[in-house]
C-alpha positions as CSV (number, residue, x, y, z in Angstrom):
1,M,0.0,0.0,0.0
2,M,1.3,3.5,-0.9
3,Q,1.7,6.0,1.9
4,V,2.1,9.7,2.1
5,E,5.4,10.7,3.7
6,V,7.3,13.8,4.5
7,V,10.1,14.5,2.0
8,R,13.5,15.1,3.4
9,E,15.8,13.7,0.7
10,H,17.2,16.1,-2.0
11,E,16.6,13.5,-4.7
12,K,12.9,13.3,-3.9
13,R,12.6,17.1,-3.8
14,A,14.2,17.1,-7.3
15,Q,11.5,14.7,-8.5
16,I,8.8,16.9,-7.0
17,R,10.3,19.9,-8.7
18,G,10.0,18.0,-12.0
19,L,6.4,17.2,-11.5
20,L,5.6,20.8,-10.6
21,Q,7.5,22.2,-13.6
22,A,5.6,19.8,-15.9
23,E,2.4,21.3,-14.7
24,G,3.6,25.0,-14.8
25,L,3.5,25.3,-11.1
26,V,5.7,27.5,-8.8
27,V,9.1,26.0,-7.9
28,A,11.2,29.1,-7.0
29,D,10.8,28.7,-3.3
30,L,10.6,24.9,-2.8
31,D,13.6,24.9,-0.5
32,E,12.3,27.5,2.1
33,A,12.4,26.3,5.7
34,A,8.7,27.1,6.2
35,L,7.6,24.7,3.5
36,T,7.1,21.0,4.3
37,L,6.6,18.7,1.4
38,W,4.7,15.4,1.4
39,A,4.9,12.8,-1.4
40,L,3.3,9.6,-2.5
41,Q,5.8,7.2,-4.0
42,E,5.7,4.1,-6.1
43,Q,8.9,2.0,-6.3
44,G,11.0,5.0,-5.1
45,Q,9.5,7.5,-7.6
46,V,7.4,10.4,-6.5
47,I,4.0,10.1,-8.2
48,A,2.2,12.8,-6.3
49,A,3.1,15.6,-4.0
50,A,1.9,18.7,-2.0
51,G,3.2,21.0,0.6
52,L,2.2,23.1,3.6
53,E,3.8,26.4,4.3
54,A,3.6,27.9,7.8
55,L,3.0,31.7,7.6
56,A,2.7,32.8,11.3
57,D,-0.7,31.4,12.3
58,V,-1.8,30.7,8.7
59,Q,-1.2,27.4,6.8
60,L,-0.9,27.6,3.0
61,L,-1.6,24.5,0.9
62,R,1.1,24.4,-1.8
63,S,1.3,22.8,-5.2
64,L,-0.9,19.7,-5.1
65,V,0.3,17.7,-8.1
66,V,-0.2,14.2,-9.4
67,G,1.9,12.8,-12.3
68,D,0.0,12.3,-15.6
69,H,0.0,8.5,-15.6
70,W,-1.3,8.4,-12.0
71,R,-4.3,10.6,-12.3
72,G,-7.9,9.4,-11.6
73,R,-6.9,7.1,-8.9
74,G,-7.7,9.2,-5.8
75,F,-4.1,10.2,-5.0
76,A,-4.9,13.9,-5.0
77,V,-7.8,13.3,-2.5
78,M,-5.5,11.2,-0.4
79,L,-2.8,13.9,-0.3
80,L,-5.4,16.6,0.4
81,A,-6.8,14.7,3.3
82,V,-3.3,14.2,4.8
83,L,-2.4,17.8,4.5
84,E,-5.7,19.0,5.9
85,E,-5.0,16.8,9.0
86,Q,-1.5,18.1,9.2
87,A,-2.8,21.6,9.2
88,R,-5.2,20.7,12.0
89,Q,-2.4,19.2,14.0
90,R,-0.5,22.4,13.6
91,G,-3.5,24.2,15.2
92,A,-4.8,25.8,12.0
93,R,-8.6,26.5,11.9
94,E,-8.4,27.3,8.1
95,L,-6.3,26.1,5.2
96,W,-5.6,28.6,2.5
97,L,-4.4,28.1,-1.2
98,L,-4.0,29.9,-4.5
99,T,-4.9,28.3,-7.7
100,S,-4.9,29.2,-11.4
101,S,-6.2,26.0,-12.7
102,A,-8.0,23.9,-10.1
103,E,-10.7,26.1,-8.6
104,G,-13.5,23.6,-9.4
105,Y,-11.6,20.8,-7.9
106,F,-11.0,22.6,-4.6
107,R,-14.6,23.8,-4.5
108,R,-15.8,20.2,-4.6
109,H,-13.6,19.6,-1.6
110,G,-15.0,22.4,0.6
111,Y,-12.8,25.4,-0.3
112,R,-14.4,28.7,-1.0
113,P,-13.1,31.7,-3.0
114,V,-12.0,34.6,-0.9
115,L,-11.3,38.1,-2.2
116,R,-7.6,38.9,-2.1
117,D,-8.1,42.0,0.0
118,R,-9.7,39.8,2.8
119,V,-6.8,37.4,3.3
120,P,-4.8,37.2,6.6
121,A,-1.9,39.6,6.7
122,A,0.6,36.8,6.9
123,L,-0.7,35.3,3.7
124,A,-0.9,38.7,1.9
125,A,2.8,39.3,2.8
126,S,4.1,35.8,1.6
127,R,6.2,35.5,-1.5
128,Q,3.6,33.0,-2.9
129,F,0.8,35.6,-2.7
130,A,2.8,38.8,-3.3
131,S,5.0,37.8,-6.2
132,L,5.2,34.1,-7.2
133,C,1.6,33.4,-8.1
134,P,-0.1,35.5,-10.8
135,A,-2.6,38.1,-9.7
136,S,-5.3,36.1,-11.6
137,A,-4.9,33.2,-9.2
138,V,-8.0,32.5,-7.2
139,C,-7.5,32.7,-3.4
140,M,-9.4,29.9,-1.6
141,C,-9.9,28.9,2.0
142,K,-11.5,25.9,3.9
143,T,-12.6,26.0,7.5
144,L,-11.1,22.9,9.1
145,T,-13.3,20.9,11.4
146,F,-12.0,19.3,14.6
147,E,-13.4,16.0,15.7
148,T,-14.1,15.6,19.4
149,N,-13.9,12.2,21.1
């Protein structure tokens, strides 16, 4: 069974960079300390990946990507669930993202568009928001629910 794991090895980060570049996604700041990457691997090859960037008290979902040959198998949903849980464990009540091409996908998973002038200050000041993503990218947010036992 495939598992989602935190990426620490340089070789795996290079594979993630290749997946992101193939989809035209941002790679300029992949090595920043505030960004943690997760990957799904098959026989040592990264087939899907995503990241969480900590911005003060805000968590930003970064670059959810699945390799071409692996799409349609639920891997994006699996990664999204893992990263939403990680954000909860970090104490986040909301998870934010910017997208130029997947607004419909994220809407189906509970994210709602938010006007850019209504985002938290930490997000507005981030490189991702201020310069790396195009101004046409849609800003979205999901309220994270916490289960009580």
